[in-house]
C-alpha positions in Angstrom: -10.4 -177.5 18.0 -8.5 -176.0 15.1 -4.7 -176.3 16.0 -1.8 -173.8 14.0 1.5 -174.0 13.8 3.1 -170.4 14.0 6.2 -169.2 12.0 7.2 -166.0 13.7 9.9 -163.4 13.0 10.1 -161.4 16.1 10.7 -157.5 15.8 14.5 -158.2 16.5 14.5 -160.4 13.6 14.8 -163.9 15.6 12.7 -166.5 14.2 10.5 -168.6 16.5 8.1 -171.4 16.2 4.9 -172.1 18.3 1.7 -173.6 18.5 -1.8 -172.2 18.9 -3.7 -175.0 20.4 -7.4 -173.8 20.0 -9.6 -171.4 18.2 -7.0 -170.5 15.4 -9.3 -170.3 12.5 -9.8 -166.5 11.8 -13.4 -166.6 11.3 -13.4 -167.7 15.0 -12.2 -164.3 15.9 -10.4 -165.4 19.0 -6.9 -165.8 17.4 -7.3 -162.3 15.5 -8.9 -160.5 18.4 -7.0 -161.9 21.5 -3.7 -163.1 19.9 -2.8 -161.5 16.6 -3.8 -158.0 17.3 -2.3 -157.8 20.8 1.1 -159.2 19.1 1.2 -156.8 16.2 0.8 -153.8 18.3 3.9 -154.7 20.2 7.5 -153.7 19.0 9.4 -155.2 21.8 10.8 -158.4 21.6 10.7 -159.3 25.5 6.9 -158.2 25.1 6.4 -160.3 22.3 7.9 -163.4 23.9 6.0 -162.9 27.3 2.7 -162.9 25.1 3.7 -166.0 23.1 4.5 -167.6 26.2 1.2 -167.2 28.0 -0.8 -167.8 25.1 1.0 -170.8 22.9 3.4 -173.8 23.2 6.8 -172.4 22.2 9.6 -173.9 20.2 7.3 -176.8 18.8 5.2 -177.7 15.6 2.4 -180.1 15.9 1.9 -182.8 13.0 -1.8 -182.6 13.6 -2.0 -178.8 13.0 -4.7 -177.9 10.5 -3.2 -174.4 9.6 -0.3 -172.4 9.7 0.4 -168.6 10.4 3.6 -167.0 9.1 3.9 -163.7 11.4 6.4 -160.9 10.6 6.4 -158.7 13.6 9.1 -156.4 11.9 6.9 -155.7 9.0 3.5 -156.2 10.7 2.7 -158.8 8.2 0.3 -162.1 8.9 -0.1 -164.8 6.1 -2.3 -167.6 6.6 -2.0 -171.3 5.0 -3.2 -174.8 5.4 -0.6 -176.9 7.1 0.5 -180.2 5.4 2.8 -182.8 7.4 4.6 -185.6 5.5 5.1 -188.5 8.1 7.2 -190.5 5.7 10.0 -187.5 5.6 8.8 -185.8 8.9 8.5 -182.4 7.1 6.2 -179.4 7.2 5.3 -177.5 4.3 2.7 -174.8 3.7 -0.4 -175.6 1.6 -3.2 -173.5 0.2 -2.8 -170.0 0.8 -5.9 -169.1 2.9 -4.9 -165.4 3.7 -7.9 -164.1 2.0 -9.9 -165.7 4.9 -7.9 -163.7 7.4 -8.4 -160.7 5.4 -12.0 -161.1 5.1 -12.4 -161.3 8.8 -10.4 -158.0 9.2 -12.5 -156.3 6.7 -15.8 -157.4 8.1 -17.9 -154.6 9.5 -20.8 -154.4 11.9 -24.0 -152.0 11.3 -22.5 -149.6 14.0 -19.2 -149.4 12.1 -20.8 -148.9 8.8 -22.6 -146.0 10.0 -19.6 -144.3 12.0 -17.3 -145.2 8.8 -19.9 -142.9 6.6 -20.0 -140.4 9.5 -16.0 -139.7 9.5 -15.2 -140.5 5.9 -14.1 -137.0 5.4 -11.5 -137.2 8.3 -7.8 -138.6 7.7 -6.8 -141.0 10.7 -4.5 -137.7 12.0 -7.7 -135.5 12.0 -9.8 -138.2 13.8 -7.4 -138.6 16.5 -7.0 -135.0 16.7 -10.9 -134.7 17.1 -10.9 -137.6 19.8 -8.1 -135.6 21.8 -10.2 -132.7 21.8 -13.6 -134.2 23.2 -14.2 -134.7 27.0 -13.3 -138.1 28.2 -15.6 -140.9 27.2 -17.4 -138.7 24.6 -16.0 -140.3 21.5 -17.5 -143.5 21.4 -18.1 -143.1 17.6 -14.8 -141.7 17.1 -13.3 -144.4 18.8 -15.3 -147.3 17.1 -14.1 -145.7 13.7 -10.5 -145.6 14.6 -10.4 -149.2 15.7 -12.1 -150.2 12.3 -9.6 -148.4 10.7 -6.8 -150.0 12.4 -8.3 -153.6 11.9 -8.7 -153.1 8.3 -5.5 -151.3 7.6 -3.9 -155.1 8.0 -1.1 -153.9 9.9 -0.6 -150.5 8.3 -1.9 -147.9 10.9 -2.0 -148.2 14.5 -2.7 -146.0 17.6 -2.7 -146.1 21.5 -3.7 -144.2 24.5 -0.5 -142.4 26.1 -2.0 -141.1 29.4 -5.1 -139.1 28.5 -4.1 -138.5 24.9 -4.6 -140.8 21.7 -1.4 -141.1 19.6 -0.8 -142.4 16.2 1.9 -145.1 16.6 2.6 -145.4 13.0 0.3 -144.9 9.7 2.0 -146.3 6.8 -0.4 -144.9 4.2 -0.3 -141.5 5.3 3.2 -140.7 7.0 3.7 -137.6 9.2 5.1 -134.8 7.5 8.5 -134.0 8.0 9.3 -130.8 10.2 12.2 -128.9 9.6 
């Protein structure tokens, strides 16, 4: 088990500490796919707290934690470090910055993702979403795979969601929506 302390800034700016008790190395995938991605997709403090209560021990830190994550839900930024605890002074401090391991996991691509990346390289995120919305239901598997890959490798700079039967871009910080007059 790889335990991690979590230092979180909620979307309303409030800071909270928590402990992820299992599978918290990014290479194991669980913390990224089942905790960080869902948490980063929320922009509602109550929903963030609900997810944290379901998956973590809140308002605690563990002296035997291997890692720590700093998670800023306002800016959608995750950093990953070794966690060091000094028993003499009863203090925690960040150790070596391991964020590259988290980013490396995010950027890992399957053979399918490599194929669809090449297939849709000429389309912007907005064009890809428009294409998905023009296709019949369940006929956009490759496009959906590419959209998910883009969200994952954007490291918090792009997100999308289904609203009813329509795919919408929640935000695309690298390609902002043109302002209409």
